[in-house]
N, C-alpha and C positions, 0 to 999 in steps of 0.2 A: 516453402514451407516457413521460412524465415517470418514470413511477411504474417502467418497466423499465430505464431508463438506471441514475435513480437506484439501483436494488439493483446492479445492475450496476458500479459506480463503488464502492458500500458492499463489495459481492464481493471486488472486485480489493483493496481496502483490507485487509479481511482478510486473505486471502490475504497478502499482505507484511507486515502484523502480526503474522501467526503465523507466519511463516517465519522474519522479524526476531528475535523471541523465541525460535527454537528454533535460531537460526542453522541452519537446514534445508540439507539436501543435496539438495533437488528439483532438477532438470535449469533449468529457468526461473528459480529463483531463485539457482542459481550463476550463472548468464549474468549476471543483473542486479547482482547483488556484483562480481564482476570487471570488468565495466565501471564501475564507479563507485568501484573503489579505484583508478582515477588522479583522479580526484577528493578522496577522502576520505582515502587511504595506508591503511596495513596497522593490524591491530586491530580492536576492535570498534565503531570508529566508524561504519564503512557497515552495519553491524547494527542498531544506534541509531537511523542514518536512516532505514533502512527499519520501525522502529517507530512512529517521530512521522511518517512520510508516511502510513503504512498507517491510522494512528490520526485521520489530518486526512480522508482521504476515506471512512473510516467514517464519521462526522460528517456531512461533506458531501454524499455518498448520502443518507444516510435522510435530511437535509434536503431535498433536491432529491425523493425517492419521495413524499416526504409531501406536496408542495407546495408546502413554506416559502420555498422561493428557486429562483431560475430558472423562472417559469411560463411 
């Protein structure tokens, strides 16, 4: 079960990382960005935030899927 949830977490992180890097126009990502602009303001800070969070989720999801953390 850890592998399924870890891979799902890594997939969400990969989505956030790719969309943040490309400044995507995908509907779900645009909704997330608009909600985050209230906290981060205008500019590229929102996209950088999603890149960092995406990278963290990919790493943690991979570790969880491997059974290294959260056994």
